[in-house]
N, C-alpha and C positions, 0 to 999 in steps of 0.2 A: 591585487597584491600590493603590499606596502612598498614604499620606495626604499632604496638602499640606506638612506640616511635614517629612516625610521627604524629599520631593522637593527641598525647598530645601537640605537638608543634604547630600544625596548627589549627587555629580557624575554626569552621564549616562554610562551604560555604552556606550561607543563600539563595543565588540565586537559589540553587537547589530546594527550595520549590516551585518555579514557575513550575518546572517539575511535582511536586506532584499535584499542582492545575490543570494542563493540563490533567494529567492522571485521576484525579477524574472527571473532566468535561467530557472527552471523554468516560470514563467508565460509568458514570451516564447516558449520552445520549444514549449509546448503550443499556443499560439495559432498559431505558424508551422506546426506540424505539422498542425493541424486545417484551416487554410486551404489547405495544399498536398495534403491527403489526397485520394486518388482515390475517387470515389463508386462506388456500385453494389454495396456489400456486402449491403445489405438494402433492395432497391428498394421493398418494400411498406411500409416504415416511413416515416411522414411526418416524423419528427424527423430521421432521418439520423444518420450516425456522427460528424458534426462538432460537434453541439450540446454534448455533455458536455466534450470537451477545451477547446472555446471558453469554456464557462461556468467551468470550473475555472481556466483560464489567466487570465481576467479577474478572477476572485475572488482569485487569488494576487497579481496586480498591485495590486488594491485593498488587500489586507492589507499588502503591502509599503509602500504609501503611508501607510497608517494608522500602521504601526510606525515609519516614518521621521519622522513628525510627533510621535509619542509619545516617542521616545528623547530628543531634546533637552529635552523638558519634564520629564524625570526620572521618567516612569512606569516601574515595574518590576513584573513579575509576582511575586506572593507565593509563598513556598515552600509546597508541598503538605503540609499537616500529616498527612494520612492515608497518605502514602507509606511503604511497608514496605521500605525499602532501607537497608542499613547502608553508609554511605559509606566506612567503614574496610575493608570487604571488598574483595579484589582482583577484577578482572573475570574472568568465567567464559569464557575464550577457547575452551575445549573445546566448550562448547555452541554458541557462535557458529560455530565451524568445522564442527561437525556439521550445523547448520541450513543453512549455505552449501553443504555437500556434498549434502544432500538436495535443495536447489534445483537444483544443477547436474545431479544425477541425474534430476530431473524434466524438465529441458530435454533431456537425452540420450534419455530413455525415452519421451517423449510421442509421438513419431512411430511407433516400432516397436510399442509396447504399446497406444497409444491413451490418450486423456485419462482415461477411467474407471479403468483399471488403474493408470496412472502416478500419477494424482491420488489414488487411494485409498492407494497406498503412501506418497506424499508426506505426506498428512494424518496417516496413522497414524504415520509416522516422526517427524514434528514433535511430535505429542502424546507419543510415547515419549521423545524427546530432552528435552522440557520437563518430564518427570517422571512422566507417567502410566505405571503398571505394569499396566494392564488391557489386555493386548495384543490379545485378541480383540475387546473393545469398541472399541479404537482402530481396528482394521481395519473393523469394521462401520460405525462412524460415518464413517470415511474413505470407505468405499464409497458410503454414502448421500450424503455431500457431493459426491463426484466425479460420481456419476450424476445427482444433482440439478442440479449446475451444467452438466453436459453437455446435459441437456434444456432447461435455462433458456436457454442460449446458442442451441441449435439451434431449439427451438420458439418461445421468447419473443423472441429477437433476430434469428433467421434466420441465425446465424453458425455454420457447421458446425465442430465440433472434431474432431480425428482420432479415429476409432473403433478403429484398430489391430487387435489380435487379436479384438476383439469386433465387427468389421464384419459386418453382416448380423444380429447379435443385438440391437444397440441401435437 
């Protein structure tokens, strides 16, 4: 937070109200979606599927309220001194486009190939796009993450993910 002297000198940054609006919109959507969600996904779970979207939605609304009160008071976040970003460098749109392409590929391939295979390819592809040149290690770690999340959802939450070509093996 900025010091009281800095708050008196600097006018409030009204553009931060856009963040408040986004927080309210997302929080409201999460609460609405949780309230209208059909039950029965994991009937053995005493918590149910509504708890987390409700908690996150309420949390976002509370954060929006806190931010809306802090903005006119002149509070501003301090710049992160440890950030290793050169503001003079142009954006790397190629990397962004490749990551979006990988995500779209995951959406398209998750049904026919199954989560374990599509997820492994997605995780390995993201690591490669972000700069890792250890292709075999990327695939191994991607496979461990994908199979681990497959069983975490299936066994831990009771939510089946598509098995695809590995149906009967997983």
